[in-house]
N, C-alpha and C positions, 0 to 999 in steps of 0.2 A: 117798091117800098120793102123795108126791112121789118117784117111784121114783129120779130121779137124785140126790136129796139122800140118799136111804136108801143107794144104792150107794156115795157118797162117804164116808159115816159109817161103812158097814161096811168100806170098804178101809181106813180109818184103823184102826179097832177091831181087825179080825182080822189083818191083814198089816202094822200098824205104820208105814203111811204118814204122813209128816209133811207133805207138801203135795200136794193134789189139785187140779185145775183142772176147772172145769165151762164149757164154752163152748157157747153157745147162740145160733143163727142163726134161730130161729122168728120169724115175723112179730110175734108179741106178746112183749112182755117177760116174762121169767120172774120176776115179782114174788115168787111163794112162794119160790123158790129163793133170791132174794136176801135175802129176810127171814130166812130161816132160817140163812144163813151171814153175815149182816150184821156180827156182833161175833166171828168166828171167823176170823182171819187164816191159819189154816192151809189155808183153802179158798178158791181164787180163782173168782170168778163173772165172765164175759166175755160180754157180750149185744150182738148187733146186732138191732135191732126196729123196727118202725114206730112214729113218734110224731108226732102223737097218735093214739093208737088204744088200745083197751082193753088192759089196767086201767088206763092213765094214768100208769104209773111207768116209771123207766128214764132219767132224765135224766143228764147227765153229772156233775151235781153230787152224784149218790147214789153214796158211796164207800164206806160202812160202815167196817170198820177199815183201809182202805187196800187191800182185798181185792176191791173192787167195781168193775167197769170197763164202763160202757155207752157203747154208740156209737148213738144214735138216729138214724134214717134218716126222710126224709120220703117221702110217698107219691108216686110216680112216679120217684124217685132211679135205680132202675136198678143194673145190674150194676156200671158204675163205681164208683158211691158206695158199694156193698155191699162190693166189693173194699177201695177206699181205708179204709173203717171198720175193717176188718180188719188190713189192712197196716200203717197208720198209727197206729192206738191200741190194738186189742186183742192183736194177736198178739205185739207188743212188749212188753207187759205180762206176757202168759203166757210168753214167753221170759225175761224177768227174774225171774219167780216161779220157774223150774226145777221144774215139777210132776214127781212121781214116778208120776202117773196122770194121764191125759186122759180125760174123760168129756164126751160130746157129746149135747146135747140137739138132736137132728137134725129139726127141723121144717121142712118144705118148703113152707109156705104163704106164704112170700116169694116164690114162683115167679110169673111174669107171668100165668099163666092162673088162680091160684087166686081164688076169690071172696071171701076174708076178708080180704085186705090188697092193697097196690097198691105195694109196693116195685119189682116188675116185674123180679125177678132171672131168670136163665135156669138150665138145668140146668149148663151149664159153669161158673157162678159158684160153685155149691155144689161141684163138681168140685175148682175152684181152692183154694177155701177148705179143702177136705178134704186136699189135697196138703199145704198149708202146715202143718195141724194134725197130720198124719203126720210132717213134718219135725220138728216140735217134740217130738213122742211119742219119735221115733228119738234126738233130741238129748239129751233129759232123763229119760226114762221107760222106757228101754230097750224102746220101742215099743209100751208099753203103753197101749191106748187103747179106750174101749167107747163105742158109739153107741147112743141109743137113740132110736126114732122117736118123734118129739113130734106132727107134724101135716103136713097137706098134703090138701086137699079137692078137688082137680081131679086126677081119676085119670090123666090124659095127662101132667100137671105132675108129680104125685107120682113115676108110673112113670121118667120121664126122669130126675128129680133124684136119686131113689134110686139109679138105675142109675149116675149120673155119681159119687155118694158112696161106693157100694160098690166101685166101680171103682177110685177113688182108695185106697181103704183097702186092696183087695187088691194094688194096684199098689206100695204102701208096704211090705209084708211083707217 
């Protein structure tokens, strides 16, 4: 099951939400989530991910019904490129979409210590992007934000990143 997709569809069916955003910063592209919402403009999917890397999807040219926003990163890009992808491409798309709920696929395998990818992000980068996401949730969604842990395979990197993420979520309340 794709938990984040189920959550988005449930929010729309049970609570009548018209616009739900799914934000994904896992090192791997969320190809399943993208495929589910490819032709459903009521759900925006925004993803930063390493490319090339499994599953081989997530090019900027993949736009669905205008609701798919990909920002592929290269191995070794690091925090500055990660932040730039969100600041210049993904967050403005979310802001323009004005979601009533933000769901976060919170994968921390883009951390520099993680063995599955080589984006080289730091825990502070996850805290930074979470701060920006909280700002958008407060501006458009009455603070409604749900984060689901997606990945992270180095326990030190995962611990540091989750702490930065949860700290930013708590600070935004």
